[in-house]
Each structure stands twice: as structure tokens, then as C-alpha cells.
N, C-alpha and C positions, 0 to 999 in steps of 0.2 A: 694625329691624336690616341693616346692608348684606351686601352679599352679598359682598361679600370678610373678614368678618370673621366671616359663615359656613362659609367653607371655610376658615376656620385654626381655628375650634374645631372644626371635623370632624377637622382635619389633628391638631389636638390628641389628640382623643376618638382615635383611629387609634394614635397614639403611647403612649397612655396604657393601652388593651387588649394593645399589647405588651406592656407594659412588668408589666400584673398578669398575664398568660397565663405570665410570666418567674418571678413569683413575688414581687417586690418589694412592699415596705409602699405603702402609701399617702403617707404622707410623701415616701418616695424617687422614688415616681413625681411629687409635686409638685415637689419640689427639680429634679429632672430636667425637668419642662417650665419651669420657668422660667427655669434656667442655660441648655441645651440649647437648645431653642427661642424663647425671648426674651418668653415667657408674661407678664400680671398674673397676681400671685399671687390674687387675687381669681378671676382666668376661670379659673385654671389650678385651683384648687381645688373650683371648683363643677362642672369640667370628671370632673373623679375623681370628685368626693361623685356625681352626678350617673349618672355610669359604673358606680359600686359601687355606687349602688340597683339600676341597673338587673339588675345581677348576680345579688344577691339574691332579688328579684323572677322570676330568670329560674329558682333552684335552688329556690325553693317551689312555685313550678308542679309542675317533672317532680316535686320533695318529694310532693305530694297527689296527683297522678297515678300515681305508683308506688304509694300509700296505696290509692288508688281500683283497682287490681288487686288488690292483694291481698282487699279486701273483696270483689270480683264470684269471683275466685275461692272465697274462703270461703263464699257464697253458692249457689257451683255445688258443694261439698260437699255444702252441706245437702239441696240438691234429688236429690245425689246418692244421699242414704240415704235419703230419705223414698222416691225412685221402689222402691232397693233393698228395704226395708220392702214396701212394695204388694206388688211381685212373688212374695216369700217366701212369702207366704202362699196363691200361688198355685201352686205350683212346688212336685217331691214332695221329698223331706226328700233323695235324692242330690243331684239336681242343684243344691238349696239352698245345700249343703254347700259346693262346687266356687263358686259363685257368690259365695260370703260371701267368701275371699281374695279373690277378684280384685277385688271394690268394699275390700277393704281396703288391698289394694294399691294402688289407684289413689288412696284418699279420703286414703291418707301423701302421695302425689304431691303430690297439689294441697295437700296442708298445707304439704312444704317447698317448694313456689311460691308460698305465700299469705305464708310467714313469711319469703323472703328479699325478696319485693318491701316488705313490711311493714318490716322490717332496713333496704331499701333507704331506703326514700320517711324512713322517721325518720332516719337518717344525713344522707339530706339535708335537713330541714331544718331538725335540727338545729345544722347544722356545714355546712352550705353555702359555698363562696365562703371555704375556710380559706385559699386561700394568701396573704390583702392580707389584713393585718396592720392595726387602723387605729391608728397614734400619731401624735402631735402634735409638730412639731421644738418644740427646744428651743434 
């Protein structure tokens, strides 16, 4: 592939990324690249498909990242519970009562954070890139 064609394809990718951010469909972007930029239909379709695949991969990775954060937070909550159980056996009753309330508050916060990140991760995995609609030209 010549240097000029690589430059043209990169210009088409930049235009496609701008149009995808504006929320246009794959079909509209392909037609725009053909009409406005004078691209070949096959090249325009390949550029849009490649960019769309990269974008979907990005959303999947982001979703998995958020799910891993949720998992780490839940594991931290379990470790906190085990540490608390060990400490409760050593403390006297009055100190243990106050510590229980503190631990419950911290666990509720950790569970809330884990729920937030797990929900965010699942939404990225299921609906990431929702601004791009795949429609075939009629």
C-alpha cells in the first residue's frame, strides 16, 4: 500500500470518528465518505467497520475494567469482615459494640461502590457504543 493511500485512509478514519461521535449511523457515515470525500465504497465500508470494531473493543475492555474494580472492592469487604471477626473476639463488649457499627457502615459503603462499578461495567459490556447504529443502505 502506498504512502498516499495510507494518508487518505487515515483522513477517512478521522472523518469517520468525528461523525461517529456526532451519533450518525454506520450507513450515514459510509455514504458521507463516498459522497463528500470521494472514497471508494469498499474502502469506506472497511474504514467504518474497522473503526467500529476498535470502538467496541474499547468498550468491552472498559467494562471488564469496571467489573474487576467491583470484584476487588467485594474481596476487600470480605477481608474486612474476617479481620473484624478476629478483633471482636479479643475486645471487650463495649468496644466491640462501637466497632460493629463502624464496620457495618464501611461495608455498606464498599458494597455501594462495588454495585456502582459492577453496574457501570455491565452497561459498558452490554450497551457500549450505543450511538452507532448498524443499518445497511437501501
